[in-house]
C-alpha positions as YAML, in Angstrom:
chain: A
units: angstrom
residues:
- id: 1
  name: MET
  ca: [76.38, -26.29, 58.17]
- id: 2
  name: ALA
  ca: [72.96, -25.60, 56.65]
- id: 3
  name: ASP
  ca: [69.92, -26.40, 58.77]
- id: 4
  name: ARG
  ca: [67.84, -29.45, 58.08]
- id: 5
  name: VAL
  ca: [64.12, -29.17, 57.21]
- id: 6
  name: GLY
  ca: [62.34, -28.49, 60.50]
- id: 7
  name: GLY
  ca: [65.61, -27.85, 62.26]
- id: 8
  name: ARG
  ca: [66.12, -31.53, 62.99]
- id: 9
  name: PRO
  ca: [69.70, -32.45, 64.05]
- id: 10
  name: ALA
  ca: [71.76, -34.86, 61.98]
- id: 11
  name: ALA
  ca: [71.44, -38.46, 62.97]
- id: 12
  name: PRO
  ca: [74.27, -39.60, 65.29]
- id: 13
  name: THR
  ca: [76.69, -42.05, 63.73]
- id: 14
  name: GLU
  ca: [78.17, -45.12, 65.48]
- id: 15
  name: THR
  ca: [80.88, -46.42, 63.10]
- id: 16
  name: THR
  ca: [83.27, -44.73, 60.62]
- id: 17
  name: VAL
  ca: [84.59, -45.69, 57.24]
- id: 18
  name: THR
  ca: [87.53, -43.51, 56.18]
- id: 19
  name: GLY
  ca: [89.39, -43.31, 52.86]
- id: 20
  name: ALA
  ca: [87.94, -46.59, 51.52]
- id: 21
  name: ASP
  ca: [88.14, -47.39, 47.87]
- id: 22
  name: TRP
  ca: [84.62, -48.46, 46.77]
- id: 23
  name: ASP
  ca: [85.20, -47.59, 43.16]
- id: 24
  name: SER
  ca: [82.84, -49.59, 40.92]
- id: 25
  name: ARG
  ca: [81.55, -51.55, 43.96]
- id: 26
  name: ASP
  ca: [78.16, -53.19, 43.62]
- id: 27
  name: LEU
  ca: [76.19, -52.20, 46.71]
- id: 28
  name: SER
  ca: [72.97, -53.98, 45.73]
- id: 29
  name: GLY
  ca: [71.03, -55.17, 48.75]
- id: 30
  name: GLU
  ca: [73.58, -53.85, 51.26]
- id: 31
  name: ARG
  ca: [72.39, -51.97, 54.37]
- id: 32
  name: HIS
  ca: [74.45, -49.43, 56.24]
- id: 33
  name: GLU
  ca: [73.06, -47.74, 59.35]
- id: 34
  name: ALA
  ca: [74.49, -44.82, 61.37]
- id: 35
  name: VAL
  ca: [77.83, -44.87, 59.47]
- id: 36
  name: LEU
  ca: [80.11, -41.88, 58.98]
- id: 37
  name: PHE
  ca: [81.78, -42.14, 55.53]
- id: 38
  name: VAL
  ca: [84.80, -39.82, 55.17]
- id: 39
  name: ASP
  ca: [86.68, -39.35, 51.85]
- id: 40
  name: VAL
  ca: [85.36, -42.56, 50.49]
- id: 41
  name: ASP
  ca: [85.63, -43.09, 46.72]
- id: 42
  name: MET
  ca: [82.23, -44.40, 45.41]
- id: 43
  name: THR
  ca: [83.03, -43.45, 41.78]
- id: 44
  name: GLU
  ca: [80.95, -45.62, 39.44]
- id: 45
  name: ALA
  ca: [79.50, -47.53, 42.38]
- id: 46
  name: SER
  ca: [76.06, -49.01, 41.70]
- id: 47
  name: GLY
  ca: [73.34, -50.59, 43.62]
- id: 48
  name: LYS
  ca: [69.76, -51.77, 43.50]
- id: 49
  name: GLY
  ca: [67.87, -51.90, 46.78]
- id: 50
  name: ALA
  ca: [70.81, -50.53, 48.82]
- id: 51
  name: VAL
  ca: [69.83, -48.81, 52.12]
- id: 52
  name: PHE
  ca: [71.74, -46.12, 53.94]
- id: 53
  name: ASP
  ca: [69.92, -45.13, 57.10]
- id: 54
  name: GLY
  ca: [71.04, -42.15, 59.25]
- id: 55
  name: CYS
  ca: [74.47, -42.03, 57.58]
- id: 56
  name: THR
  ca: [76.76, -39.03, 57.02]
- id: 57
  name: PHE
  ca: [78.90, -38.65, 53.94]
- id: 58
  name: ARG
  ca: [81.82, -36.18, 54.14]
- id: 59
  name: GLY
  ca: [83.93, -35.61, 51.00]
- id: 60
  name: VAL
  ca: [82.53, -38.76, 49.40]
- id: 61
  name: ARG
  ca: [82.80, -39.05, 45.54]
- id: 62
  name: PHE
  ca: [79.68, -40.39, 43.97]
- id: 63
  name: ASN
  ca: [80.83, -39.49, 40.50]
- id: 64
  name: ALA
  ca: [79.15, -41.56, 37.75]
- id: 65
  name: ALA
  ca: [77.51, -43.70, 40.45]
- id: 66
  name: ALA
  ca: [74.13, -45.30, 39.61]
- id: 67
  name: PHE
  ca: [71.59, -46.23, 42.24]
- id: 68
  name: THR
  ca: [68.18, -47.81, 41.51]
- id: 69
  name: GLU
  ca: [65.33, -48.18, 44.01]
- id: 70
  name: SER
  ca: [67.76, -47.54, 46.83]
- id: 71
  name: ALA
  ca: [67.20, -45.51, 49.97]
- id: 72
  name: PHE
  ca: [69.16, -42.74, 51.71]
- id: 73
  name: LEU
  ca: [67.03, -42.07, 54.78]
- id: 74
  name: ASN
  ca: [67.81, -39.02, 57.00]
- id: 75
  name: CYS
  ca: [71.35, -38.90, 55.61]
- id: 76
  name: THR
  ca: [73.73, -35.93, 55.54]
- id: 77
  name: PHE
  ca: [75.96, -35.15, 52.62]
- id: 78
  name: VAL
  ca: [78.76, -32.68, 53.17]
- id: 79
  name: ARG
  ca: [81.15, -31.44, 50.39]
- id: 80
  name: SER
  ca: [80.39, -34.60, 48.38]
- id: 81
  name: GLY
  ca: [80.42, -34.87, 44.59]
- id: 82
  name: PHE
  ca: [77.62, -36.19, 42.40]
- id: 83
  name: PHE
  ca: [79.08, -35.51, 38.94]
- id: 84
  name: ASP
  ca: [77.20, -37.57, 36.32]
- id: 85
  name: ALA
  ca: [75.45, -39.60, 39.05]
- id: 86
  name: THR
  ca: [72.10, -41.25, 38.35]
- id: 87
  name: LEU
  ca: [69.40, -42.05, 40.97]
- id: 88
  name: ARG
  ca: [66.35, -43.87, 39.65]
- id: 89
  name: GLY
  ca: [63.34, -44.48, 41.88]
- id: 90
  name: CYS
  ca: [65.34, -43.78, 45.06]
- id: 91
  name: LYS
  ca: [64.14, -42.47, 48.43]
- id: 92
  name: VAL
  ca: [66.20, -39.63, 49.75]
- id: 93
  name: LEU
  ca: [63.84, -38.64, 52.53]
- id: 94
  name: GLY
  ca: [64.77, -36.08, 55.14]
- id: 95
  name: GLY
  ca: [68.30, -35.68, 53.84]
- id: 96
  name: LEU
  ca: [70.59, -32.59, 53.79]
- id: 97
  name: PHE
  ca: [73.05, -31.64, 51.14]
- id: 98
  name: ASP
  ca: [75.65, -29.05, 52.27]
- id: 99
  name: GLY
  ca: [78.32, -27.72, 49.91]
- id: 100
  name: CYS
  ca: [77.87, -30.59, 47.43]
- id: 101
  name: THR
  ca: [78.36, -30.52, 43.65]
- id: 102
  name: HIS
  ca: [75.63, -31.82, 41.36]
- id: 103
  name: ASP
  ca: [76.79, -31.26, 37.78]
- id: 104
  name: LEU
  ca: [75.03, -33.62, 35.32]
- id: 105
  name: MET
  ca: [73.29, -35.42, 38.16]
- id: 106
  name: ARG
  ca: [70.11, -37.14, 36.99]
- id: 107
  name: VAL
  ca: [67.23, -37.96, 39.37]
- id: 108
  name: GLU
  ca: [64.40, -39.95, 37.86]
- id: 109
  name: GLY
  ca: [61.38, -40.79, 39.99]
- id: 110
  name: GLY
  ca: [61.60, -41.52, 43.64]
- id: 111
  name: ASP
  ca: [60.82, -39.49, 46.76]
- id: 112
  name: TRP
  ca: [63.00, -36.59, 47.97]
- id: 113
  name: SER
  ca: [60.43, -35.13, 50.34]
- id: 114
  name: PHE
  ca: [61.67, -33.15, 53.38]
- id: 115
  name: THR
  ca: [65.16, -33.07, 51.86]
- id: 116
  name: GLY
  ca: [67.28, -29.95, 52.23]
- id: 117
  name: LEU
  ca: [69.13, -28.46, 49.22]
- id: 118
  name: PRO
  ca: [69.44, -24.86, 50.41]
- id: 119
  name: GLY
  ca: [71.70, -22.81, 48.18]
- id: 120
  name: ALA
  ca: [72.52, -25.80, 46.01]
- id: 121
  name: ASP
  ca: [73.65, -25.19, 42.45]
- id: 122
  name: LEU
  ca: [71.43, -27.53, 40.48]
- id: 123
  name: ARG
  ca: [71.61, -25.69, 37.15]
- id: 124
  name: ARG
  ca: [73.24, -28.69, 35.42]
- id: 125
  name: ALA
  ca: [71.20, -31.30, 37.26]
- id: 126
  name: SER
  ca: [67.79, -32.67, 36.22]
- id: 127
  name: PHE
  ca: [64.89, -33.92, 38.33]
- id: 128
  name: THR
  ca: [62.07, -35.79, 36.50]
- id: 129
  name: GLY
  ca: [58.97, -37.28, 38.05]
- id: 130
  name: VAL
  ca: [60.29, -36.79, 41.57]
- id: 131
  name: ARG
  ca: [58.27, -36.18, 44.74]
- id: 132
  name: MET
  ca: [59.85, -33.28, 46.54]
- id: 133
  name: ARG
  ca: [57.13, -32.25, 49.00]
- id: 134
  name: GLU
  ca: [58.31, -29.79, 51.61]
- id: 135
  name: ALA
  ca: [61.82, -29.93, 50.28]
- id: 136
  name: ASP
  ca: [64.07, -26.99, 51.20]
- id: 137
  name: LEU
  ca: [65.22, -25.26, 47.95]
- id: 138
  name: THR
  ca: [65.80, -21.88, 49.61]
- id: 139
  name: GLY
  ca: [68.27, -19.93, 47.45]
- id: 140
  name: ALA
  ca: [68.83, -22.93, 45.20]
- id: 141
  name: ARG
  ca: [69.60, -22.47, 41.49]
- id: 142
  name: CYS
  ca: [67.70, -25.02, 39.41]
- id: 143
  name: GLY
  ca: [67.90, -26.21, 35.83]
- id: 144
  name: ALA
  ca: [65.23, -28.80, 35.28]
- id: 145
  name: LEU
  ca: [62.30, -29.78, 37.47]
- id: 146
  name: ARG
  ca: [60.00, -31.74, 35.17]
- id: 147
  name: GLU
  ca: [56.80, -33.26, 36.55]
- id: 148
  name: VAL
  ca: [58.07, -32.73, 40.10]
- id: 149
  name: ASP
  ca: [55.71, -32.52, 43.05]
- id: 150
  name: LEU
  ca: [56.86, -29.36, 44.89]
- id: 151
  name: SER
  ca: [53.89, -29.15, 47.21]
- id: 152
  name: GLY
  ca: [54.86, -27.19, 50.28]
- id: 153
  name: ALA
  ca: [58.49, -26.82, 49.11]
- id: 154
  name: MET
  ca: [60.49, -23.88, 50.47]
- id: 155
  name: LEU
  ca: [61.53, -21.83, 47.44]
- id: 156
  name: HIS
  ca: [62.21, -18.35, 48.88]
- id: 157
  name: ARG
  ca: [65.02, -16.62, 46.88]
- id: 158
  name: ALA
  ca: [65.32, -19.69, 44.61]
- id: 159
  name: ASP
  ca: [66.67, -18.93, 41.12]
- id: 160
  name: LEU
  ca: [64.54, -20.74, 38.54]
- id: 161
  name: SER
  ca: [65.85, -18.71, 35.62]
- id: 162
  name: ASP
  ca: [65.61, -20.79, 32.46]
- id: 163
  name: CYS
  ca: [64.39, -23.74, 34.53]
- id: 164
  name: ASP
  ca: [62.14, -26.28, 32.79]
- id: 165
  name: LEU
  ca: [59.22, -26.60, 35.13]
- id: 166
  name: ARG
  ca: [56.67, -28.17, 32.84]
- id: 167
  name: GLY
  ca: [54.25, -30.60, 34.48]
- id: 168
  name: SER
  ca: [55.41, -29.77, 38.05]
- id: 169
  name: GLU
  ca: [53.19, -28.76, 40.94]
- id: 170
  name: ILE
  ca: [54.30, -25.16, 41.57]
- id: 171
  name: SER
  ca: [51.67, -23.71, 43.91]
- id: 172
  name: SER
  ca: [54.42, -23.09, 46.44]
- id: 173
  name: ILE
  ca: [56.22, -20.63, 44.14]
- id: 174
  name: ASP
  ca: [55.76, -16.98, 45.07]
- id: 175
  name: PRO
  ca: [56.61, -15.04, 41.86]
- id: 176
  name: LEU
  ca: [57.60, -12.04, 43.98]
- id: 177
  name: THR
  ca: [60.39, -13.92, 45.82]
- id: 178
  name: VAL
  ca: [61.54, -16.36, 43.17]
- id: 179
  name: ARG
  ca: [63.57, -15.52, 40.03]
- id: 180
  name: LEU
  ca: [61.69, -16.89, 37.03]
- id: 181
  name: VAL
  ca: [63.21, -15.11, 33.97]
- id: 182
  name: GLY
  ca: [63.22, -17.46, 31.03]
- id: 183
  name: ALA
  ca: [61.64, -20.34, 32.92]
- id: 184
  name: VAL
  ca: [59.61, -22.79, 30.77]
- id: 185
  name: ILE
  ca: [56.06, -23.48, 32.02]
- id: 186
  name: ASP
  ca: [52.90, -25.01, 30.61]
- id: 187
  name: PRO
  ca: [49.51, -23.21, 30.23]
- id: 188
  name: ARG
  ca: [48.14, -24.68, 33.48]
- id: 189
  name: GLN
  ca: [51.15, -23.36, 35.35]
- id: 190
  name: ALA
  ca: [50.78, -19.98, 33.74]
- id: 191
  name: VAL
  ca: [47.30, -19.73, 35.38]
- id: 192
  name: VAL
  ca: [48.79, -20.73, 38.70]
- id: 193
  name: LEU
  ca: [51.41, -18.04, 38.60]
- id: 194
  name: ALA
  ca: [49.01, -15.37, 37.34]
- id: 195
  name: THR
  ca: [46.64, -16.18, 40.20]
- id: 196
  name: ALA
  ca: [49.58, -15.96, 42.64]
- id: 197
  name: LEU
  ca: [50.24, -12.43, 41.35]
- id: 198
  name: GLY
  ca: [46.58, -11.50, 42.06]
- id: 199
  name: LEU
  ca: [45.49, -11.57, 38.47]
- id: 200
  name: GLU
  ca: [42.09, -12.79, 37.41]
- id: 201
  name: VAL
  ca: [42.30, -15.20, 34.50]
- id: 202
  name: ARG
  ca: [39.21, -15.23, 32.19]
- id: 203
  name: ALA
  ca: [38.52, -17.05, 28.93]
- id: 204
  name: GLY
  ca: [37.51, -14.97, 25.94]
...
């Protein structure tokens, strides 16, 4: 399993839910703490204000799920699927995604700081207006990171080819260790990257 940000171990779980059918279940307001979810079907599940604290999800299907202003705190996701899932204004603090699929996943707003996505294939996922401070995107392949706060993010060997980065805080990007071919940036970001390459930007 990939390491969590800071090398922190996964939170220990106390109860287990295995093979449950939570398809289309409304999880609004529910709270689950230190639960191990194994092969649970959460396809088209939804929830506003749901809280998962210190939980582990193994082989869980979040396909077409929609969570709003919910929290996944220090959770671990292993070989779980997020096809066409939407997370709006959610907190996914200190989590770890290992071997998960993220095709067509949409993340709008919220806080994903200290979350680990090392090696993740995010080319068909989109993040907009998300706080991802000190997130681990080492070796990740990204498609859209619009207006994302990447302060202190780990981006070594990340593939940002054709990635839309406009409006994002990208001072953590080292152009010499990150692939940027075809990436879309704004003029302010062009200055940041030029400066990172040791160039002196002058007007006129």
